[in-house]
GUKOLVEX-144314 format. One record per residue: x, y, z of N, C-alpha, C, O in turn. Coordinates in Angstrom, 1 decimal. Example, Ala and Ser with C-alpha at 12.3 -4.5 7.8 and 13.67 -1.06 7.14 Angstrom:
[r [13.2, -5.7, 7.8], [12.3, -4.5, 7.8], [13.2, -3.3, 7.8], [14.2, -3.3, 8.5]];
[r [12.8, -2.2, 7.1], [13.7, -1.1, 7.1], [12.9, 0.0, 7.9], [13.4, 1.1, 8.0]];
END
This chain:
[r [82.8, 112.1, 136.5], [84.1, 111.8, 136.1], [84.4, 110.4, 136.6], [84.3, 110.1, 137.8]];
[r [84.8, 109.4, 135.8], [85.1, 108.0, 136.3], [86.4, 108.0, 137.1], [87.4, 108.7, 136.9]];
[r [86.3, 107.2, 138.2], [87.5, 107.0, 139.0], [88.5, 106.1, 138.4], [88.1, 105.1, 137.7]];
[r [89.7, 106.4, 138.6], [90.8, 105.5, 138.0], [91.0, 104.4, 139.0], [91.2, 104.6, 140.2]];
[r [91.1, 103.2, 138.5], [91.3, 102.0, 139.3], [92.8, 101.6, 139.1], [93.2, 101.3, 138.0]];
[r [93.5, 101.5, 140.2], [94.9, 101.2, 140.1], [95.0, 99.7, 140.7], [94.6, 99.4, 141.8]];
[r [95.7, 98.9, 139.9], [95.9, 97.5, 140.3], [97.4, 97.3, 140.5], [98.2, 97.6, 139.7]];
[r [97.7, 96.8, 141.7], [99.1, 96.4, 142.0], [99.2, 95.0, 142.3], [98.3, 94.4, 143.1]];
[r [100.2, 94.3, 141.8], [100.4, 92.9, 142.1], [101.3, 92.8, 143.4], [102.2, 93.7, 143.6]];
[r [101.1, 91.8, 144.1], [102.0, 91.5, 145.3], [102.1, 90.1, 145.5], [101.3, 89.2, 145.1]];
[r [103.2, 89.7, 146.2], [103.4, 88.4, 146.7], [103.2, 88.4, 148.2], [103.7, 89.3, 148.9]];
[r [102.5, 87.4, 148.7], [102.3, 87.3, 150.2], [103.0, 86.0, 150.6], [102.6, 84.9, 150.2]];
[r [103.9, 86.2, 151.5], [104.7, 85.0, 152.0], [104.3, 84.8, 153.5], [104.4, 85.7, 154.3]];
[r [104.0, 83.6, 153.8], [103.7, 83.2, 155.2], [104.8, 82.3, 155.6], [105.0, 81.2, 155.0]];
[r [105.6, 82.7, 156.6], [106.8, 81.9, 157.0], [106.4, 81.2, 158.3], [105.9, 81.9, 159.3]];
[r [106.5, 79.9, 158.4], [106.2, 79.2, 159.6], [107.4, 78.3, 160.1], [108.1, 77.8, 159.3]];
[r [107.5, 78.2, 161.4], [108.5, 77.3, 161.9], [108.4, 77.1, 163.4], [107.6, 77.8, 164.1]];
[r [109.1, 76.1, 163.9], [109.0, 75.8, 165.4], [110.0, 76.7, 166.2], [109.8, 76.9, 167.4]];
[r [111.1, 77.2, 165.6], [112.1, 77.9, 166.3], [112.0, 79.4, 165.8], [112.1, 79.7, 164.7]];
[r [111.7, 80.3, 166.8], [111.5, 81.7, 166.4], [112.8, 82.4, 165.8], [112.7, 83.3, 165.0]];
[r [114.0, 81.9, 166.3], [115.2, 82.5, 165.7], [115.4, 82.1, 164.3], [115.8, 83.0, 163.5]];
[r [115.1, 80.9, 163.9], [115.2, 80.4, 162.5], [114.2, 81.2, 161.7], [114.5, 81.5, 160.5]];
[r [113.0, 81.4, 162.2], [111.9, 82.1, 161.4], [112.4, 83.5, 161.2], [112.2, 84.0, 160.0]];
[r [112.9, 84.2, 162.2], [113.4, 85.6, 162.0], [114.6, 85.7, 161.0], [114.6, 86.6, 160.2]];
[r [115.5, 84.7, 161.1], [116.7, 84.7, 160.2], [116.2, 84.5, 158.8], [116.7, 85.1, 157.8]];
[r [115.2, 83.6, 158.6], [114.7, 83.3, 157.2], [114.0, 84.6, 156.7], [114.1, 84.9, 155.5]];
[r [113.2, 85.3, 157.5], [112.6, 86.5, 157.1], [113.6, 87.6, 156.7], [113.4, 88.3, 155.7]];
[r [114.7, 87.6, 157.5], [115.8, 88.6, 157.1], [116.4, 88.3, 155.8], [116.6, 89.2, 155.0]];
[r [116.6, 87.0, 155.5], [117.1, 86.6, 154.2], [116.1, 87.0, 153.0], [116.6, 87.4, 152.0]];
[r [114.9, 86.8, 153.3], [113.9, 87.1, 152.2], [113.8, 88.6, 152.0], [113.7, 89.0, 150.8]];
[r [113.9, 89.4, 153.1], [113.8, 90.8, 152.9], [115.1, 91.3, 152.2], [115.0, 92.2, 151.4]];
[r [116.3, 90.8, 152.5], [117.5, 91.1, 151.8], [117.4, 90.8, 150.3], [117.9, 91.5, 149.5]];
[r [116.9, 89.6, 150.0], [116.7, 89.2, 148.6], [115.8, 90.1, 147.9], [116.1, 90.5, 146.7]];
[r [114.7, 90.5, 148.5], [113.8, 91.5, 147.9], [114.4, 92.8, 147.7], [114.2, 93.5, 146.7]];
[r [115.3, 93.3, 148.6], [116.0, 94.5, 148.5], [117.0, 94.6, 147.4], [117.1, 95.6, 146.8]];
[r [117.6, 93.4, 147.2], [118.6, 93.4, 146.0], [117.9, 93.5, 144.7], [118.5, 93.9, 143.7]];
[r [116.6, 93.1, 144.6], [115.9, 93.1, 143.4], [115.0, 94.3, 143.3], [114.1, 94.4, 142.4]];
[r [115.2, 95.3, 144.1], [114.5, 96.6, 144.1], [113.0, 96.5, 144.2], [112.2, 97.1, 143.5]];
[r [112.5, 95.6, 145.1], [111.1, 95.4, 145.4], [110.8, 96.0, 146.7], [111.6, 96.1, 147.6]];
[r [109.6, 96.6, 146.8], [109.1, 97.2, 148.1], [108.6, 96.1, 149.0], [107.7, 95.3, 148.6]];
[r [109.1, 96.0, 150.2], [108.7, 95.0, 151.2], [107.9, 95.6, 152.4], [108.3, 96.6, 152.9]];
[r [106.8, 94.9, 152.7], [106.1, 95.3, 153.9], [106.2, 94.1, 154.9], [105.7, 93.0, 154.6]];
[r [106.8, 94.4, 156.0], [106.9, 93.3, 157.0], [108.3, 93.1, 157.3], [109.2, 93.9, 157.0]];
[r [108.6, 92.0, 158.0], [107.8, 90.9, 158.4], [106.9, 91.3, 159.6], [107.3, 91.9, 160.6]];
[r [105.6, 90.9, 159.5], [104.6, 91.2, 160.5], [104.4, 89.9, 161.3], [104.1, 88.8, 160.8]];
[r [104.7, 89.9, 162.6], [104.5, 88.7, 163.4], [103.0, 88.4, 163.6], [102.2, 89.3, 164.0]];
[r [102.6, 87.2, 163.3], [101.3, 86.7, 163.5], [101.2, 86.0, 164.8], [102.3, 85.6, 165.4]];
[r [100.0, 85.7, 165.4], [99.9, 85.0, 166.7], [100.6, 83.6, 166.6], [100.4, 82.9, 165.6]];
[r [101.3, 83.3, 167.7], [101.9, 82.0, 167.8], [100.9, 80.9, 168.1], [100.1, 81.1, 169.0]];
[r [100.9, 79.9, 167.3], [99.9, 78.8, 167.5], [100.5, 77.8, 168.5], [101.6, 77.4, 168.3]];
[r [99.8, 77.5, 169.5], [100.3, 76.6, 170.6], [99.4, 75.4, 170.6], [98.2, 75.5, 170.8]];
[r [100.0, 74.3, 170.4], [99.3, 73.0, 170.6], [99.8, 72.3, 171.8], [101.0, 72.1, 172.0]];
[r [98.8, 72.0, 172.7], [99.2, 71.3, 174.0], [98.7, 69.9, 174.0], [97.6, 69.6, 173.6]];
[r [99.5, 69.0, 174.5], [99.2, 67.6, 174.6], [99.4, 67.1, 176.1], [100.4, 67.5, 176.7]];
[r [98.4, 66.4, 176.6], [98.6, 65.8, 177.9], [98.6, 64.3, 177.8], [97.7, 63.7, 177.1]];
[r [99.6, 63.7, 178.4], [99.8, 62.2, 178.2], [100.0, 61.6, 179.6], [100.6, 62.2, 180.5]];
[r [99.4, 60.4, 179.8], [99.6, 59.7, 181.1], [101.0, 59.2, 181.1], [101.6, 58.8, 180.1]];
[r [101.6, 59.3, 182.3], [103.0, 58.8, 182.5], [103.1, 57.3, 182.4], [104.1, 56.8, 181.8]];
[r [102.2, 56.6, 183.0], [102.2, 55.2, 182.9], [101.0, 54.7, 182.2], [100.0, 55.4, 182.0]];
[r [101.0, 53.4, 181.8], [99.9, 52.9, 180.9], [98.6, 52.6, 181.7], [97.6, 53.1, 181.3]];
[r [98.7, 51.9, 182.8], [97.5, 51.5, 183.5], [97.4, 52.1, 184.9], [96.2, 52.3, 185.4]];
[r [98.4, 52.3, 185.6], [98.4, 52.7, 187.0], [98.5, 54.2, 187.1], [99.2, 54.9, 186.3]];
[r [98.0, 54.8, 188.2], [98.2, 56.2, 188.6], [97.7, 57.2, 187.5], [98.6, 57.8, 186.8]];
[r [96.4, 57.3, 187.4], [95.9, 58.2, 186.4], [96.2, 59.7, 186.6], [96.2, 60.5, 185.7]];
[r [96.4, 60.0, 187.9], [96.7, 61.4, 188.3], [98.1, 61.9, 187.9], [98.3, 63.1, 187.9]];
[r [98.9, 61.0, 187.5], [100.3, 61.3, 187.1], [100.4, 61.5, 185.6], [100.3, 60.6, 184.9]];
[r [100.5, 62.8, 185.2], [100.5, 63.1, 183.7], [101.6, 64.0, 183.4], [102.1, 64.7, 184.2]];
[r [102.0, 64.0, 182.1], [103.0, 64.9, 181.5], [102.3, 65.8, 180.5], [101.4, 65.3, 179.8]];
[r [102.7, 67.0, 180.4], [102.2, 67.9, 179.5], [103.3, 68.4, 178.5], [104.4, 68.8, 179.0]];
[r [103.0, 68.5, 177.2], [103.9, 68.9, 176.2], [103.2, 70.0, 175.4], [102.0, 70.0, 175.3]];
[r [104.0, 70.9, 174.8], [103.4, 71.9, 173.9], [104.3, 72.1, 172.7], [105.5, 71.9, 172.8]];
[r [103.7, 72.4, 171.6], [104.3, 72.7, 170.4], [104.0, 74.1, 169.9], [102.8, 74.4, 169.7]];
[r [105.0, 74.9, 169.8], [104.7, 76.3, 169.4], [105.1, 76.5, 167.9], [106.2, 76.1, 167.5]];
[r [104.2, 77.1, 167.1], [104.4, 77.3, 165.7], [104.4, 78.9, 165.5], [103.4, 79.5, 165.7]];
[r [105.6, 79.4, 165.2], [105.8, 80.8, 165.1], [105.5, 81.2, 163.6], [105.9, 80.5, 162.7]];
[r [104.8, 82.3, 163.4], [104.5, 82.7, 162.0], [104.8, 84.1, 161.7], [104.7, 85.0, 162.6]];
[r [105.2, 84.4, 160.5], [105.5, 85.8, 160.1], [104.8, 86.0, 158.7], [104.7, 85.0, 157.9]];
[r [104.4, 87.2, 158.4], [103.8, 87.6, 157.1], [104.6, 88.7, 156.4], [105.0, 89.7, 157.1]];
[r [105.0, 88.4, 155.2], [105.8, 89.4, 154.4], [105.0, 89.6, 153.1], [104.7, 88.7, 152.4]];
[r [104.8, 90.9, 152.8], [104.2, 91.3, 151.5], [105.3, 92.0, 150.6], [106.0, 92.8, 151.1]];
[r [105.4, 91.5, 149.4], [106.3, 92.1, 148.4], [105.5, 92.7, 147.3], [104.9, 92.0, 146.6]];
[r [105.6, 94.0, 147.2], [104.8, 94.7, 146.1], [105.5, 94.8, 144.8], [106.8, 95.0, 144.8]];
[r [104.8, 94.6, 143.7], [105.3, 94.7, 142.3], [106.6, 93.8, 142.2], [107.6, 94.2, 141.8]];
[r [106.4, 92.5, 142.4], [107.5, 91.5, 142.2], [107.8, 91.3, 140.7], [106.9, 91.2, 139.9]];
[r [109.1, 91.2, 140.4], [109.6, 90.9, 139.1], [109.8, 89.4, 139.0], [109.7, 88.7, 139.9]];
[r [110.0, 89.0, 137.7], [110.2, 87.5, 137.5], [111.5, 87.1, 138.1], [111.6, 86.0, 138.7]];
[r [112.5, 88.0, 138.1], [113.8, 87.7, 138.7], [113.6, 87.5, 140.2], [114.3, 86.7, 140.8]];
[r [112.8, 88.3, 140.8], [112.5, 88.3, 142.2], [111.9, 86.9, 142.6], [112.3, 86.3, 143.6]];
[r [111.0, 86.4, 141.8], [110.3, 85.2, 142.1], [111.3, 84.0, 142.0], [111.3, 83.1, 142.8]];
[r [112.2, 84.1, 141.0], [113.2, 83.1, 140.8], [114.2, 83.1, 141.9], [114.6, 82.0, 142.4]];
[r [114.6, 84.3, 142.4], [115.6, 84.3, 143.5], [115.0, 83.8, 144.8], [115.7, 83.2, 145.6]];
[r [113.7, 84.0, 144.9], [113.0, 83.5, 146.1], [112.9, 81.9, 146.1], [113.1, 81.3, 147.1]];
[r [112.7, 81.4, 144.9], [112.6, 79.9, 144.8], [114.0, 79.3, 145.0], [114.1, 78.1, 145.4]];
[r [115.1, 80.0, 144.6], [116.4, 79.5, 144.8], [117.0, 79.7, 146.2], [118.2, 79.3, 146.4]];
[r [116.3, 80.4, 147.0], [116.7, 80.7, 148.4], [117.0, 79.5, 149.2], [116.1, 78.6, 149.2]];
[r [118.1, 79.4, 149.8], [118.5, 78.2, 150.7], [118.1, 78.5, 152.1], [118.8, 79.2, 152.8]];
[r [117.0, 77.9, 152.6], [116.5, 78.1, 153.9], [116.7, 76.9, 154.8], [116.8, 75.8, 154.3]];
[r [116.8, 77.1, 156.1], [117.1, 76.0, 157.0], [115.9, 75.0, 157.0], [114.8, 75.3, 156.7]];
[r [116.2, 73.8, 157.5], [115.2, 72.7, 157.6], [114.2, 73.2, 158.8], [114.7, 73.8, 159.8]];
[r [113.0, 72.8, 158.6], [112.0, 73.2, 159.6], [111.3, 74.5, 159.3], [110.4, 74.9, 160.1]];
[r [111.6, 75.2, 158.2], [111.0, 76.4, 157.9], [110.1, 76.2, 156.7], [110.6, 75.6, 155.6]];
[r [108.8, 76.5, 156.8], [107.9, 76.3, 155.7], [107.4, 77.7, 155.2], [107.1, 78.6, 156.0]];
[r [107.5, 77.9, 153.9], [107.1, 79.1, 153.2], [105.9, 78.9, 152.3], [105.9, 78.0, 151.4]];
[r [104.8, 79.6, 152.5], [103.7, 79.5, 151.7], [103.6, 80.9, 150.9], [103.5, 81.9, 151.4]];
[r [103.6, 80.7, 149.5], [103.6, 81.9, 148.7], [102.3, 82.0, 147.9], [101.9, 81.1, 147.3]];
[r [101.7, 83.2, 148.0], [100.5, 83.5, 147.3], [100.7, 84.7, 146.5], [101.3, 85.7, 146.9]];
[r [100.1, 84.7, 145.3], [100.2, 85.9, 144.4], [98.8, 86.6, 144.4], [97.8, 85.8, 144.3]];
[r [98.7, 87.9, 144.5], [97.5, 88.5, 144.5], [97.5, 89.9, 143.8], [98.6, 90.4, 143.5]];
[r [96.3, 90.4, 143.5], [96.2, 91.7, 142.9], [95.3, 92.5, 143.8], [94.2, 92.1, 144.2]];
[r [95.8, 93.7, 144.1], [95.1, 94.6, 145.0], [94.6, 95.8, 144.2], [95.3, 96.4, 143.3]];
[r [93.3, 96.1, 144.4], [92.7, 97.2, 143.6], [92.5, 98.4, 144.5], [92.0, 98.3, 145.6]];
[r [92.9, 99.6, 144.1], [92.8, 100.8, 144.8], [92.0, 101.8, 144.0], [92.3, 102.0, 142.8]];
[r [90.9, 102.4, 144.6], [90.1, 103.3, 143.8], [90.7, 104.7, 143.9], [90.1, 105.7, 143.3]];
END
């Protein structure tokens, strides 16, 4: 007997930002928008925070042992929206998000045996 293959479409959103509160608020807006359009939402799933560290000399030529250290934290969240409608995609594109928040949208098809 052949197995039935079920294909489901989904949107995968990766939200990135420097401020974790802004990232969380943006995720909340996305989940509320998806809820209004009757879409099933998985997430937001927190991904590991990317930390970039920089060490800089305090003065140009003198005192090499005197240095300053800076770090840049990039907070990331992952949201999956299953069976998105065209209205859902349009409402996501019209969403007004704060500056400094980057959203990467990928569309995929998942196969289940």
